[in-house]
C-alpha positions in Angstrom: -12.0 15.9 19.8 -10.7 16.0 23.4 -8.3 18.8 22.4 -11.2 21.2 23.1 -10.8 20.4 26.8 -7.5 22.3 26.7 -9.3 25.3 25.3 -12.2 25.5 27.8 -9.9 24.6 30.7 -8.0 27.9 31.0 -6.9 28.2 34.5 -7.5 24.5 35.2 -4.2 22.7 35.1 -5.7 19.3 34.8 -7.3 20.2 31.5 -4.3 22.1 30.1 -2.6 18.8 29.2 -5.1 18.2 26.5 -3.5 21.1 24.6 -0.2 19.1 24.2 0.3 16.9 21.2 2.6 14.6 23.2 -0.1 13.9 25.8 -2.8 13.3 23.1 -0.4 11.1 21.2 0.0 8.9 24.3 -3.7 8.9 24.8 -4.2 7.9 21.1 -1.8 4.9 21.5 -3.6 3.6 24.6 -7.1 4.2 23.3 -6.4 2.3 20.0 -4.6 -0.5 21.9 -7.5 -1.1 24.4 -10.1 -0.7 21.6 -8.5 -3.6 19.7 -8.0 -5.6 22.8 -11.7 -5.2 23.6 -13.3 -5.8 20.2 -10.6 -8.0 18.6 -11.9 -11.4 19.9 -15.4 -10.6 18.7 -14.1 -9.5 15.2 -12.0 -12.7 14.9 -15.0 -14.9 15.8 -17.3 -13.0 13.4 -14.8 -13.1 10.5 -14.1 -16.8 11.1 -17.8 -17.6 11.0 -18.4 -15.6 7.8 -15.3 -16.7 5.9 -15.4 -20.4 6.5 -12.1 -21.6 4.9 -10.4 -18.3 5.7 -7.9 -16.6 3.5 -6.8 -18.5 0.3 -3.1 -19.3 0.5 -0.7 -19.2 -2.5 -0.4 -22.8 -3.9 3.1 -22.2 -5.1 4.4 -21.4 -1.6 6.4 -23.6 0.8 4.3 -26.6 1.8 4.7 -26.0 5.5 3.5 -22.4 4.9 0.3 -23.6 3.2 -0.5 -26.1 5.9 0.2 -23.7 8.8 -1.8 -20.8 7.3 -4.8 -22.6 5.9 -8.1 -21.7 7.5 -7.0 -18.5 9.2 -9.5 -15.6 8.7 -8.4 -12.4 6.9 -9.7 -8.8 6.9 -8.1 -8.2 10.3 -7.3 -4.8 8.9 -10.8 -3.9 10.0 -9.5 -4.3 13.6 -6.6 -2.0 13.0 -8.6 0.6 11.0 -11.5 0.8 13.5 -9.1 1.2 16.5 -6.9 3.8 14.7 -9.9 5.8 13.3 -11.8 5.9 16.6 -8.7 6.9 18.5 -7.8 9.6 16.0 -11.3 11.1 16.1 -11.1 11.1 19.9 -7.7 12.6 20.4 -6.8 14.7 17.3 -7.7 18.2 16.5 -10.6 17.8 14.1 -10.2 21.2 12.6 -6.8 20.2 11.2 -7.0 19.5 7.4 -4.0 17.2 7.5 -5.7 14.8 9.9 -8.7 14.5 7.7 -6.7 14.0 4.5 -4.7 11.2 6.1 -7.9 9.6 7.4 -9.4 9.9 3.9 -6.4 8.1 2.3 -6.3 5.5 5.1 -10.0 4.6 4.9 -10.1 4.9 1.1 -7.2 2.4 0.7 -8.7 0.2 3.4 -12.0 0.1 1.5 -10.1 -1.0 -1.7 -8.3 -3.6 0.2 -11.5 -4.8 1.9 -13.2 -5.3 -1.5 -10.1 -7.2 -2.8 -10.1 -9.5 0.3 -13.9 -10.0 -0.1 -13.4 -11.2 -3.7 -10.6 -13.5 -2.8 -12.5 -15.1 0.1 -15.8 -15.4 -1.8 -14.0 -17.0 -4.9 -11.5 -18.9 -2.7 -8.6 -17.9 -4.9 -5.6 -15.9 -3.7 -5.0 -14.4 -7.1 -8.6 -13.8 -8.1 -9.3 -10.4 -6.5 -9.7 -6.9 -7.7 -8.6 -6.0 -11.2 -5.0 -4.7 -10.9 -5.6 -1.7 -13.2 -8.8 -0.7 -11.6 -7.3 -1.0 -8.1 -4.3 1.1 -9.0 -6.5 3.6 -10.7 -8.6 4.1 -7.6 -5.6 4.3 -5.4 -4.1 6.9 -7.7 -7.3 8.9 -7.7 -7.3 9.0 -3.9 -3.6 9.9 -3.8 -4.1 12.7 -6.3 -7.0 14.2 -4.3 -4.9 14.0 -1.2 -1.9 15.7 -2.8 -4.0 18.5 -4.3 -5.3 19.3 -0.8 -1.9 19.1 0.7 -0.5 21.5 -1.9 -3.3 24.0 -1.5 -2.9 24.0 2.3 0.9 24.0 2.6 2.7 27.4 2.6 5.3 28.3 0.1 8.0 27.5 -0.7 7.4 23.9 0.4 3.9 23.3 -1.1 5.2 21.9 -4.4 8.8 21.1 -3.4 10.7 17.9 -3.0 13.2 18.2 -0.1 16.4 16.1 0.2 17.6 14.6 3.5 21.2 15.2 4.6 21.5 18.4 2.5 20.4 21.7 4.0 18.2 24.0 1.9 18.2 21.7 -1.1 14.8 21.6 -2.6 13.4 20.8 -6.1 10.3 22.7 -7.0 8.1 20.3 -9.0 5.2 22.7 -9.5 2.1 20.8 -10.4 4.2 17.7 -11.0 4.2 17.4 -7.2 0.7 16.0 -7.4 1.5 12.9 -9.5 4.8 12.5 -7.6 3.0 12.6 -4.2 0.3 10.3 -5.5 3.0 7.8 -6.6 4.6 7.9 -3.2 1.2 7.2 -1.5 0.3 4.4 -3.9 3.8 2.9 -3.8 3.8 2.9 0.0 0.4 1.2 0.2 1.3 -1.6 -2.2 4.8 -2.1 -0.7 3.3 -2.8 2.7 0.8 -5.1 1.0 3.6 -7.1 -0.6 5.5 -7.4 2.7 2.5 -8.8 4.5 3.1 -12.5 4.0 4.2 -13.9 7.4 2.8 -13.6 10.9 3.9 -10.2 12.3 6.2 -9.5 9.4 4.5 -6.3 8.2 2.9 -4.8 11.3 6.0 -4.3 13.4 8.0 -2.4 10.6 4.8 -0.4 10.1 4.8 0.6 13.8 8.5 1.4 13.6 7.9 3.7 10.6 4.9 5.2 12.3 7.0 6.0 15.4 9.6 7.7 13.2 7.1 9.7 11.4 5.2 10.6 14.5 8.4 12.3 15.7 9.1 13.8 12.3 5.5 15.2 12.2 5.9 16.7 15.7 9.3 18.4 14.8 8.2 19.6 11.3 5.0 21.1 12.8 7.0 23.0 15.5 8.8 26.1 14.3 11.2 26.1 17.2 12.4 22.6 16.7 12.4 22.8 12.9 14.5 25.9 13.0 17.0 24.3 15.4 17.3 21.1 13.3 17.3 23.0 10.0 14.4 21.1 8.6 11.3 22.4 6.9 8.4 23.9 8.9 4.9 22.9 7.9 2.4 24.4 10.3 -0.3 22.0 11.4 1.5 18.7 10.6 2.3 18.2 14.3 -1.3 16.8 14.7 -0.2 13.9 12.5 1.8 12.7 15.5 -1.6 11.8 17.1 -2.5 9.8 14.0 0.8 8.0 14.1 0.1 7.2 17.8 -3.2 5.7 16.9 -1.6 3.5 14.2 1.0 2.3 16.7 -1.6 1.5 19.4 -3.9 -0.3 16.9 -0.9 -2.1 15.5 0.2 -3.3 18.9 -3.3 -4.6 19.6 -3.4 -6.4 16.3 0.0 -8.0 16.9 -1.4 -9.6 20.0 -3.7 -11.6 17.8 -1.3 -11.9 14.8 1.6 -13.3 16.7 2.5 -16.7 15.4 0.5 -18.8 15.1 -1.7 -16.0 13.8 -5.4 -16.0 14.8 -6.1 -13.6 12.0 -4.4 -11.9 9.0 -4.6 -8.2 8.3 -5.2 -8.8 4.6 -5.2 -6.2 1.9 -7.7 -4.3 4.1 -5.0 -3.5 6.6 -1.8 -3.5 4.6 -3.1 -1.1 1.9 -4.5 1.2 4.5 -1.4 1.3 6.7 0.9 1.8 3.7 -1.4 4.6 2.4 -1.4 6.3 5.8 2.4 6.2 6.0 2.7 7.5 2.4 0.3 10.4 3.0 2.0 11.4 6.2 5.4 11.4 4.4 4.0 13.6 1.7 2.3 16.0 4.2 5.6 16.4 6.2 7.7 16.7 3.0 9.8 13.7 4.0 9.1 11.4 1.0 12.7 10.3 0.6 13.0 9.6 4.3 10.1 7.3 4.0 12.0 5.3 1.3 14.9 5.0 3.9 12.8 4.3 7.0 10.6 1.9 5.0 13.5 0.4 3.2 12.3 -3.1 4.1 9.1 -2.4 2.1 11.2 -1.1 -0.7 13.3 -4.3 -0.7 10.2 -6.5 -0.8 8.8 -4.5 -3.8 12.1 -4.5 -5.7 12.4 -8.3 -5.3 9.1 -8.7 -7.0 10.0 -6.3 -9.8 13.3 -8.0 -10.4 11.7 -11.4 -10.3 9.0 -10.5 -12.9 11.4 -8.6 -15.2 14.0 -11.4 -15.1 11.5 -14.1 -15.9 9.9 -12.1 -18.8 13.3 -11.1 -20.3 15.3 -14.3 -19.8 12.8 -17.0 -18.6 14.8 -17.4 -15.4 14.0 -16.4 -11.9 16.5 -14.5 -9.6 14.8 -15.7 -6.4 13.3 -19.0 -5.5 10.1 -17.1 -4.9 9.1 -13.5 -4.5 8.5 -11.4 -2.4 11.9 -12.0 -0.9 10.7 -13.3 2.5 9.4 -16.4 0.6 12.8 -16.8 -1.0 14.3 -17.3 2.5 11.5 -19.7 3.4 12.6 -21.9 0.5 16.2 -21.6 1.7 15.2 -23.2 5.0 14.8 -20.3 7.3 12.1 -20.7 9.8 9.2 -18.2 9.9 10.4 -16.7 13.2 13.9 -16.3 11.9 12.7 -14.4 8.9 10.3 -12.2 10.8 12.7 -11.2 13.6 15.6 -10.6 11.3 13.5 -8.4 9.1 12.3 -6.5 12.2 16.0 -5.9 13.0 16.5 -4.6 9.5 13.5 -2.3 9.8 14.8 -0.9 13.1 18.3 -0.2 11.7 16.7 1.6 8.7 14.5 3.6 11.1 17.6 4.8 12.9 19.2 5.8 9.6 16.0 7.7 8.7 16.0 9.5 12.0 19.7 10.5 11.5 18.5 12.7 8.6 17.0 15.1 11.1 20.4 16.1 12.4 22.9 15.3 9.7 22.5 18.2 7.4 
């Protein structure tokens, strides 16, 4: 919204800064951060009053985990979503279709997660939420709509192509198969972050790290000068997604203030699905889906651990891990919560550096 000040401020240097994506991204970070700081305590009090016993905790988890987390309110994703959306609407160019599609995915996934959290809290059962098939079906529908819009608004030859990092000019034209592929990326990203969200601060910091990486990628992909220099694809208009990423980072920082151990609130499915969906849709829009798998490798690891655990138990009757997702495995091995969280943050940071290296190593 504030971008229009740069347009009406010709000749006024103070207003020209509103034209720059970098300036508006910084503004989005600060706005989302202060919004969450301002309204966060009220949201926590309100959710605690309405939820009573708070988020139900898995009964098969470590006993210390159950005792420590019991009674903590969930749906803190509302805090993140409200800060990120308000900040995006304030600082992004609202004529940009990519901004609206990413917001559509983020809010849509957040609504699905909110309903799932509501069912769990009202029934007081961690596993008694939304029907898995219905939930995945709704997520897939949102992802398909988003990918169709992306495809129709992205110029050839990249509109239906899968691009490969580290290899210059290698692209696989998927045609209309791009739509289900892109939807899969978005749905997988949402649910991967959801699986990772199991310890205080474990998911939100890797999400912010990935958002920072994709904020830079979006800026470079949306700028023809930089994209030509780095030999990466140029997708006009995606630079505005840097502002969205900035809003996610700011809202995430604000949430981390309240989610730092011992957490005053959990993000719940409301936040984890929304954040994952946002990252997935930004990756699809910028044509960096594979880079998301690298940068978000921690989320991939958590998801694979669940798949391996379920497959092994069904096929052999034995479990590979003491508990899945894998962060609970390390809890059973005796690692403290802070050890797991900080070490996983380090892994996320290293993977982000590898993801960034794809921009130059071609």
